[in-house]
DRENDO-1510 file (C-alpha; in Angstrom, 1 decimal, always signed):
<recs>
REC; n; res; u; v; w
REC; 1; MET; +0.0; +0.0; +0.0 .
REC; 2; TYR; +2.8; +2.4; +0.9 .
REC; 3; ARG; +5.5; +0.9; -1.3 .
REC; 4; LYS; +5.2; +3.7; -3.9 .
REC; 5; THR; +5.7; +6.3; -1.2 .
REC; 6; LEU; +9.2; +4.9; -0.2 .
REC; 7; ASN; +12.4; +6.0; -1.9 .
REC; 8; LEU; +14.5; +2.8; -1.6 .
REC; 9; PRO; +17.7; +1.9; -3.5 .
REC; 10; LYS; +17.1; -0.5; -6.4 .
REC; 11; THR; +19.5; -3.2; -7.7 .
REC; 12; ASP; +19.7; -5.8; -10.3 .
REC; 13; PHE; +21.3; -8.2; -7.9 .
REC; 14; SER; +19.3; -11.3; -7.2 .
REC; 15; MET; +17.9; -11.6; -3.7 .
REC; 16; ARG; +19.5; -15.1; -3.4 .
REC; 17; ALA; +23.2; -15.7; -4.2 .
REC; 18; LYS; +22.5; -19.1; -5.9 .
REC; 19; LEU; +26.1; -20.0; -5.3 .
REC; 20; PRO; +25.8; -23.7; -6.4 .
REC; 21; GLN; +24.7; -22.4; -9.8 .
REC; 22; ARG; +26.8; -19.2; -10.1 .
REC; 23; GLU; +30.2; -20.5; -8.8 .
REC; 24; PRO; +30.6; -23.0; -11.7 .
REC; 25; GLU; +29.6; -20.3; -14.1 .
REC; 26; MET; +32.1; -18.0; -12.7 .
REC; 27; LEU; +34.9; -20.6; -12.8 .
REC; 28; ALA; +33.9; -21.4; -16.4 .
REC; 29; HIS; +34.2; -17.7; -17.3 .
REC; 30; TRP; +37.7; -17.5; -15.7 .
REC; 31; GLN; +38.8; -20.5; -17.7 .
REC; 32; ALA; +37.2; -19.1; -20.9 .
REC; 33; ILE; +39.1; -15.8; -20.6 .
REC; 34; ASP; +42.3; -17.5; -19.3 .
REC; 35; LEU; +42.3; -15.3; -16.2 .
REC; 36; TYR; +45.5; -16.8; -14.9 .
REC; 37; SER; +47.4; -15.8; -18.0 .
REC; 38; LYS; +45.9; -12.4; -18.1 .
REC; 39; ILE; +47.1; -11.8; -14.5 .
REC; 40; ARG; +50.5; -13.0; -15.4 .
REC; 41; ASP; +50.7; -10.7; -18.5 .
REC; 42; ALA; +49.5; -7.7; -16.3 .
REC; 43; ARG; +52.3; -8.3; -13.9 .
REC; 44; LYS; +55.0; -9.0; -16.4 .
REC; 45; GLY; +58.3; -7.3; -15.5 .
REC; 46; SER; +57.3; -6.7; -11.9 .
REC; 47; PRO; +59.3; -8.0; -8.9 .
REC; 48; ARG; +58.9; -11.8; -8.6 .
REC; 49; PHE; +57.4; -13.6; -5.7 .
REC; 50; ILE; +57.7; -17.4; -5.9 .
REC; 51; LEU; +55.8; -19.8; -3.7 .
REC; 52; HIS; +57.2; -23.3; -4.1 .
REC; 53; ASP; +54.3; -25.7; -3.7 .
REC; 54; GLY; +55.0; -28.7; -1.5 .
REC; 55; PRO; +52.8; -31.2; -3.5 .
REC; 56; PRO; +49.9; -33.2; -2.2 .
REC; 57; TYR; +49.9; -37.0; -2.8 .
REC; 58; ALA; +48.1; -38.2; -5.9 .
REC; 59; ASN; +45.9; -40.6; -4.1 .
REC; 60; GLY; +42.2; -40.2; -3.7 .
REC; 61; SER; +40.2; -37.0; -3.5 .
REC; 62; ILE; +41.3; -33.9; -1.6 .
REC; 63; HIS; +40.4; -33.7; +2.1 .
REC; 64; VAL; +40.2; -30.9; +4.6 .
REC; 65; GLY; +43.9; -30.8; +5.2 .
REC; 66; THR; +44.9; -30.6; +1.5 .
REC; 67; ALA; +42.1; -28.1; +0.8 .
REC; 68; LEU; +43.2; -25.8; +3.7 .
REC; 69; ASN; +46.8; -26.1; +2.5 .
REC; 70; LYS; +46.0; -25.1; -1.1 .
REC; 71; ILE; +43.6; -22.3; -0.1 .
REC; 72; LEU; +46.2; -20.7; +2.2 .
REC; 73; LYS; +48.7; -20.8; -0.5 .
REC; 74; ASP; +46.2; -19.3; -2.9 .
REC; 75; ILE; +45.6; -16.4; -0.5 .
REC; 76; VAL; +49.3; -15.7; -0.3 .
REC; 77; VAL; +49.8; -15.8; -4.1 .
REC; 78; LYS; +46.8; -13.6; -4.8 .
REC; 79; SER; +47.6; -11.1; -2.1 .
REC; 80; ARG; +51.2; -10.7; -3.4 .
REC; 81; THR; +49.8; -10.3; -6.9 .
REC; 82; MET; +47.5; -7.5; -5.6 .
REC; 83; LEU; +50.6; -5.9; -4.0 .
REC; 84; GLY; +52.1; -5.6; -7.4 .
REC; 85; PHE; +54.3; -8.7; -7.6 .
REC; 86; ASP; +54.6; -11.1; -10.5 .
REC; 87; SER; +53.6; -14.2; -8.5 .
REC; 88; PRO; +53.2; -17.3; -10.7 .
REC; 89; TYR; +51.9; -20.4; -9.1 .
REC; 90; VAL; +52.9; -23.8; -10.4 .
REC; 91; PRO; +51.0; -26.6; -8.6 .
REC; 92; GLY; +52.4; -30.1; -8.4 .
REC; 93; TRP; +51.8; -33.7; -7.2 .
REC; 94; ASP; +53.8; -36.3; -5.5 .
REC; 95; CYS; +53.2; -39.4; -7.6 .
REC; 96; HIS; +55.5; -42.0; -5.9 .
REC; 97; GLY; +55.1; -44.1; -2.8 .
REC; 98; LEU; +53.6; -47.1; -1.1 .
REC; 99; PRO; +50.0; -45.9; -0.9 .
REC; 100; ILE; +49.7; -45.9; -4.7 .
REC; 101; GLU; +51.2; -49.3; -4.9 .
REC; 102; HIS; +48.9; -50.7; -2.2 .
REC; 103; HIS; +45.8; -49.4; -4.0 .
REC; 104; VAL; +47.1; -50.8; -7.3 .
REC; 105; ASP; +47.7; -54.2; -5.6 .
REC; 106; LYS; +44.1; -54.2; -4.4 .
REC; 107; GLU; +42.8; -53.4; -7.9 .
REC; 108; LEU; +45.0; -55.9; -9.7 .
REC; 109; GLY; +44.3; -58.7; -7.1 .
REC; 110; ALA; +45.6; -62.1; -8.2 .
REC; 111; LYS; +46.5; -60.8; -11.7 .
REC; 112; LYS; +49.5; -59.0; -10.2 .
REC; 113; ALA; +51.4; -62.4; -9.8 .
REC; 114; ASP; +51.4; -62.8; -13.6 .
REC; 115; MET; +52.4; -59.2; -14.5 .
REC; 116; SER; +55.9; -57.9; -15.2 .
REC; 117; VAL; +57.4; -55.1; -13.1 .
REC; 118; SER; +57.0; -52.7; -16.0 .
REC; 119; HIS; +53.3; -53.4; -16.3 .
REC; 120; ILE; +52.8; -52.9; -12.6 .
REC; 121; ARG; +54.7; -49.6; -12.8 .
REC; 122; ALA; +52.5; -48.6; -15.7 .
REC; 123; ALA; +49.4; -49.4; -13.6 .
REC; 124; CYS; +50.8; -47.2; -10.8 .
REC; 125; ARG; +51.4; -44.4; -13.2 .
REC; 126; ALA; +47.9; -44.6; -14.6 .
REC; 127; TYR; +46.5; -44.6; -11.0 .
REC; 128; ALA; +48.5; -41.5; -10.1 .
REC; 129; GLU; +47.5; -39.7; -13.3 .
REC; 130; ARG; +43.8; -40.5; -12.6 .
REC; 131; PHE; +43.9; -39.0; -9.1 .
REC; 132; TYR; +46.1; -36.0; -9.9 .
REC; 133; LYS; +43.5; -35.0; -12.5 .
REC; 134; LEU; +40.7; -35.5; -10.1 .
REC; 135; GLN; +42.4; -33.3; -7.4 .
REC; 136; ARG; +43.2; -30.7; -10.0 .
REC; 137; ASP; +39.5; -30.4; -10.8 .
REC; 138; GLU; +38.6; -30.2; -7.1 .
REC; 139; PHE; +41.2; -27.5; -6.4 .
REC; 140; THR; +40.0; -25.5; -9.4 .
REC; 141; ARG; +36.5; -25.8; -8.0 .
REC; 142; LEU; +37.7; -24.1; -4.9 .
REC; 143; GLY; +38.7; -21.1; -7.0 .
REC; 144; VAL; +42.5; -21.6; -6.7 .
REC; 145; LEU; +44.3; -20.0; -9.6 .
REC; 146; GLY; +47.4; -21.5; -11.0 .
REC; 147; GLN; +49.2; -23.2; -13.9 .
REC; 148; TRP; +46.8; -26.1; -13.9 .
REC; 149; ASN; +47.3; -27.0; -17.5 .
REC; 150; ASP; +51.0; -27.7; -16.9 .
REC; 151; PRO; +51.7; -28.7; -13.3 .
REC; 152; TYR; +54.8; -30.5; -12.2 .
REC; 153; LEU; +54.5; -34.2; -11.6 .
REC; 154; THR; +57.2; -36.2; -9.8 .
REC; 155; MET; +56.6; -39.1; -12.2 .
REC; 156; ALA; +57.2; -37.0; -15.3 .
REC; 157; ASN; +60.2; -38.2; -17.3 .
REC; 158; ASP; +61.8; -34.8; -17.5 .
REC; 159; TYR; +61.3; -34.2; -13.7 .
REC; 160; GLU; +63.0; -37.6; -12.9 .
REC; 161; ALA; +65.8; -36.8; -15.3 .
REC; 162; ASP; +66.4; -33.5; -13.5 .
REC; 163; ILE; +66.6; -35.3; -10.2 .
REC; 164; ALA; +69.1; -37.8; -11.6 .
REC; 165; SER; +71.1; -35.0; -13.0 .
REC; 166; ALA; +71.2; -33.1; -9.7 .
REC; 167; LEU; +72.1; -36.3; -7.8 .
REC; 168; HIS; +74.9; -36.9; -10.3 .
REC; 169; GLY; +76.2; -33.4; -9.6 .
REC; 170; PHE; +76.2; -34.0; -5.9 .
REC; 171; MET; +78.1; -37.3; -6.4 .
REC; 172; LEU; +80.8; -35.5; -8.5 .
REC; 173; ALA; +81.1; -32.9; -5.9 .
REC; 174; GLY; +81.7; -35.6; -3.2 .
REC; 175; TYR; +78.5; -35.0; -1.2 .
REC; 176; VAL; +77.2; -38.6; -1.6 .
REC; 177; GLU; +78.7; -41.6; +0.1 .
REC; 178; ARG; +77.6; -45.2; +0.6 .
REC; 179; GLY; +77.2; -46.3; +4.2 .
REC; 180; ARG; +75.3; -48.5; +6.6 .
REC; 181; LYS; +72.3; -47.4; +8.6 .
REC; 182; PRO; +69.6; -49.2; +10.5 .
REC; 183; VAL; +66.2; -48.7; +9.1 .
REC; 184; HIS; +62.6; -49.9; +9.8 .
REC; 185; TRP; +61.9; -52.5; +7.1 .
REC; 186; CYS; +58.6; -53.8; +5.9 .
REC; 187; SER; +59.0; -57.4; +4.8 .
REC; 188; GLU; +55.7; -57.5; +2.9 .
REC; 189; CYS; +56.4; -54.3; +0.9 .
REC; 190; ARG; +60.1; -55.0; +0.7 .
REC; 191; THR; +61.0; -51.4; +1.4 .
REC; 192; ALA; +62.2; -49.1; +4.2 .
REC; 193; LEU; +59.6; -47.4; +6.3 .
REC; 194; ALA; +59.6; -43.7; +7.4 .
REC; 195; GLU; +59.3; -43.0; +11.1 .
REC; 196; ALA; +55.8; -41.6; +10.5 .
REC; 197; GLU; +54.8; -45.0; +9.1 .
REC; 198; VAL; +55.8; -47.0; +12.2 .
REC; 199; GLU; +53.2; -47.6; +15.0 .
REC; 200; TYR; +54.3; -48.8; +18.4 .
REC; 201; HIS; +52.2; -51.0; +20.6 .
REC; 202; ASP; +52.6; -51.6; +24.3 .
REC; 203; HIS; +54.4; -54.8; +24.8 .
REC; 204; SER; +55.8; -56.7; +27.8 .
REC; 205; SER; +59.4; -57.7; +27.1 .
REC; 206; PRO; +61.8; -59.8; +29.2 .
REC; 207; SER; +64.8; -57.7; +30.5 .
REC; 208; VAL; +68.2; -58.9; +31.5 .
REC; 209; THR; +71.1; -57.5; +33.4 .
REC; 210; VAL; +74.5; -58.5; +31.9 .
REC; 211; ALA; +78.0; -58.1; +33.3 .
REC; 212; PHE; +80.8; -56.9; +30.9 .
REC; 213; SER; +84.2; -57.5; +32.4 .
REC; 214; LEU; +86.6; -54.5; +32.4 .
REC; 215; VAL; +89.9; -54.7; +30.6 .
REC; 216; ASP; +93.2; -53.2; +31.6 .
REC; 217; ASP; +92.7; -49.5; +30.5 .
REC; 218; ALA; +89.4; -49.3; +32.3 .
REC; 219; ARG; +90.7; -51.0; +35.4 .
REC; 220; GLU; +93.7; -48.6; +35.5 .
REC; 221; ARG; +91.4; -45.6; +35.1 .
REC; 222; LEU; +89.5; -46.7; +38.2 .
REC; 223; GLU; +92.6; -47.9; +40.0 .
REC; 224; ILE; +91.3; -51.4; +40.5 .
REC; 225; ALA; +93.8; -53.8; +42.1 .
REC; 226; GLU; +95.0; -56.7; +40.0 .
REC; 227; GLY; +93.1; -59.9; +40.6 .
REC; 228; ASP; +89.8; -58.2; +41.6 .
REC; 229; PRO; +87.1; -59.2; +39.1 .
REC; 230; ALA; +85.3; -56.1; +37.9 .
REC; 231; ALA; +82.5; -55.6; +35.5 .
REC; 232; ALA; +80.1; -52.9; +34.1 .
REC; 233; LEU; +76.4; -53.8; +34.5 .
REC; 234; ILE; +74.0; -53.1; +31.7 .
REC; 235; TRP; +70.3; -53.6; +31.6 .
REC; 236; THR; +68.3; -54.2; +28.4 .
REC; 237; THR; +64.9; -55.2; +27.2 .
REC; 238; THR; +66.3; -56.2; +23.8 .
REC; 239; PRO; +68.6; -59.2; +24.7 .
REC; 240; TRP; +68.5; -60.4; +21.1 .
REC; 241; THR; +70.7; -57.5; +20.2 .
REC; 242; LEU; +73.5; -58.3; +22.7 .
REC; 243; PRO; +75.6; -60.2; +20.1 .
REC; 244; ALA; +75.8; -56.9; +18.1 .
REC; 245; ASN; +76.9; -54.9; +21.1 .
REC; 246; LEU; +79.9; -52.6; +20.3 .
REC; 247; ALA; +79.8; -50.0; +23.1 .
REC; 248; ILE; +78.4; -49.2; +26.6 .
REC; 249; ALA; +77.2; -45.6; +27.0 .
REC; 250; LEU; +77.4; -43.6; +30.2 .
REC; 251; HIS; +76.2; -40.1; +30.8 .
REC; 252; PRO; +79.3; -37.8; +31.1 .
REC; 253; ASP; +77.9; -35.9; +34.1 .
REC; 254; PHE; +76.1; -38.6; +36.1 .
REC; 255; ASP; +77.7; -40.0; +39.2 .
REC; 256; TYR; +78.7; -43.7; +39.0 .
REC; 257; SER; +79.8; -46.0; +41.8 .
REC; 258; LEU; +82.3; -48.9; +41.9 .
REC; 259; VAL; +80.7; -51.3; +44.4 .
REC; 260; ARG; +81.7; -54.6; +45.9 .
REC; 261; ALA; +79.0; -57.2; +46.1 .
REC; 262; ASP; +79.1; -61.0; +46.1 .
REC; 263; GLY; +82.9; -61.0; +45.9 .
REC; 264; SER; +83.0; -58.9; +42.6 .
REC; 265; LEU; +83.2; -55.3; +41.7 .
REC; 266; PHE; +80.5; -53.7; +39.6 .
REC; 267; ILE; +79.9; -50.3; +38.0 .
REC; 268; ILE; +76.4; -48.9; +38.5 .
REC; 269; ALA; +75.0; -45.4; +38.4 .
REC; 270; THR; +75.1; -44.1; +42.0 .
REC; 271; ASP; +71.3; -43.3; +42.1 .
REC; 272; LEU; +70.5; -46.8; +41.0 .
REC; 273; VAL; +72.7; -48.9; +43.3 .
REC; 274; ALA; +70.0; -49.6; +45.8 .
REC; 275; ALA; +67.4; -50.7; +43.3 .
REC; 276; ASN; +69.9; -53.0; +41.6 .
REC; 277; ALA; +71.1; -54.4; +44.9 .
REC; 278; GLU; +67.5; -55.3; +45.8 .
REC; 279; SER; +66.7; -56.9; +42.4 .
REC; 280; ALA; +70.0; -58.9; +42.6 .
REC; 281; GLY; +69.5; -60.0; +46.2 .
REC; 282; TRP; +72.7; -58.5; +47.4 .
REC; 283; SER; +72.8; -58.4; +51.2 .
REC; 284; GLU; +76.0; -56.5; +51.6 .
REC; 285; ILE; +77.3; -53.7; +49.4 .
REC; 286; GLU; +80.5; -51.7; +49.8 .
REC; 287; THR; +81.0; -48.5; +47.7 .
REC; 288; LEU; +84.7; -48.2; +46.8 .
REC; 289; LYS; +84.7; -45.2; +44.5 .
REC; 290; THR; +82.4; -42.6; +43.0 .
REC; 291; PHE; +83.2; -40.9; +39.7 .
REC; 292; LYS; +81.7; -39.1; +36.7 .
REC; 293; GLY; +80.7; -41.2; +33.7 .
REC; 294; GLY; +83.1; -39.3; +31.5 .
REC; 295; LEU; +86.1; -40.9; +33.3 .
REC; 296; LEU; +85.6; -44.2; +31.5 .
REC; 297; GLU; +85.3; -42.7; +28.0 .
REC; 298; ASN; +87.4; -44.5; +25.4 .
REC; 299; THR; +88.4; -47.3; +27.7 .
REC; 300; HIS; +87.4; -50.9; +27.0 .
REC; 301; TYR; +85.5; -54.0; +28.3 .
REC; 302; LEU; +85.2; -57.6; +27.2 .
REC; 303; HIS; +82.1; -58.9; +25.4 .
REC; 304; PRO; +80.9; -62.0; +27.3 .
REC; 305; LEU; +79.5; -63.7; +24.2 .
REC; 306; THR; +82.0; -62.8; +21.4 .
REC; 307; GLY; +85.2; -62.2; +23.4 .
REC; 308; ASN; +85.7; -59.0; +21.5 .
REC; 309; GLN; +86.6; -55.7; +23.2 .
REC; 310; GLY; +83.9; -53.0; +23.3 .
REC; 311; LEU; +84.3; -49.3; +23.9 .
REC; 312; PHE; +83.0; -47.2; +26.8 .
REC; 313; ILE; +81.4; -44.0; +25.3 .
REC; 314; VAL; +79.4; -41.1; +26.7 .
REC; 315; ALA; +76.0; -40.1; +25.5 .
REC; 316; PRO; +73.4; -37.5; +26.5 .
REC; 317; HIS; +70.5; -40.0; +26.0 .
REC; 318; VAL; +71.5; -42.1; +29.0 .
REC; 319; THR; +68.9; -41.7; +31.9 .
REC; 320; LEU; +68.5; -42.8; +35.5 .
REC; 321; GLU; +64.8; -43.8; +35.1 .
REC; 322; GLN; +65.5; -47.5; +35.3 .
REC; 323; GLY; +68.3; -50.1; +34.7 .
REC; 324; THR; +71.9; -49.4; +35.7 .
REC; 325; GLY; +72.7; -46.1; +34.1 .
REC; 326; LEU; +74.9; -47.9; +31.6 .
REC; 327; VAL; +73.3; -48.4; +28.2 .
REC; 328; HIS; +74.0; -51.4; +25.9 .
REC; 329; THR; +74.7; -49.9; +22.5 .
REC; 330; ALA; +74.3; -51.8; +19.2 .
REC; 331; PRO; +74.7; -49.3; +16.3 .
REC; 332; GLY; +73.1; -51.8; +13.9 .
REC; 333; HIS; +69.9; -52.0; +15.9 .
REC; 334; GLY; +68.6; -48.5; +16.3 .
REC; 335; ALA; +68.9; -45.0; +15.0 .
REC; 336; GLU; +70.0; -43.5; +18.3 .
REC; 337; ASP; +72.7; -46.1; +18.8 .
REC; 338; PHE; +73.8; -45.7; +15.2 .
REC; 339; VAL; +74.2; -41.9; +15.5 .
REC; 340; ILE; +76.3; -42.1; +18.7 .
REC; 341; GLY; +78.3; -44.9; +17.2 .
REC; 342; GLN; +79.2; -42.8; +14.2 .
REC; 343; GLN; +80.7; -40.2; +16.5 .
REC; 344; TYR; +83.1; -42.9; +17.8 .
REC; 345; GLY; +83.8; -44.5; +14.5 .
REC; 346; LEU; +81.8; -47.7; +15.3 .
REC; 347; GLU; +80.5; -49.4; +12.2 .
REC; 348; PRO; +77.5; -51.7; +12.6 .
</recs>
């Protein structure tokens, strides 16, 4: 009744956004006019801003994590473009790895047993290509601008050739060497596993305390009289690694005690003497000497199983939470042992 008497602003905008309908139309328009290339042409000659895209994995559709990652990068690139930079964005995909192989194995089923390695690799390549294209369309649907018609793919022949060329350069420069290192290994996949791929479950393991007899240089360092049997006590929950023992680690700053019990001398961390005496059933203990762990560094002991001499070393990872304060070290059976072993020239 009173509408004609009101002076209200008028617009051609629809009362409803109709985004499910309009967004695809807008994206189609961007593609039709090649908006990304137009933006690049408009910023030609401007200062460059490059965002190197850490690629998503070409396996399945995008998820919240990959979407957030790509949207944040798109915000950075577009904001830099609006600030006057020439900011190209080249997306890419990681096309190698076990997840692709596992999915291809499931798709091939029993047929895989009769296929050659080259045919299996071709199937993996086809799988990666299928999903990188799917993800490309999904990222485009999010409004992310980039060089979608020519992304970088880790499975592309020229990309792999560049990697081989760079590795060759590192080798010629002396930056690559062959060595040994303990790794987590999957017997089914026949490949090394990354730390992120390993899951640990609570497990009750048997533990043992083992005496390693001291040899002359260690005995002299502690001023042990000739004829007195003396040994370093280690405690471990991985007794199967004892044959590979090459060193015993002490903490350089912890206090250790040389004690007499049951007619022999033993080295134990001072704070753990009482607990070890109780578990061993020692009724009488005499402390002969207290010293810092660093005193025994680079002296030796005798391996009870192999008869070889092992090395006393110092390491910051030694704790007083349990055990004896002396850590059995087998560089071939763990990353931590390997790293400290390398510092002392111990080869697994």
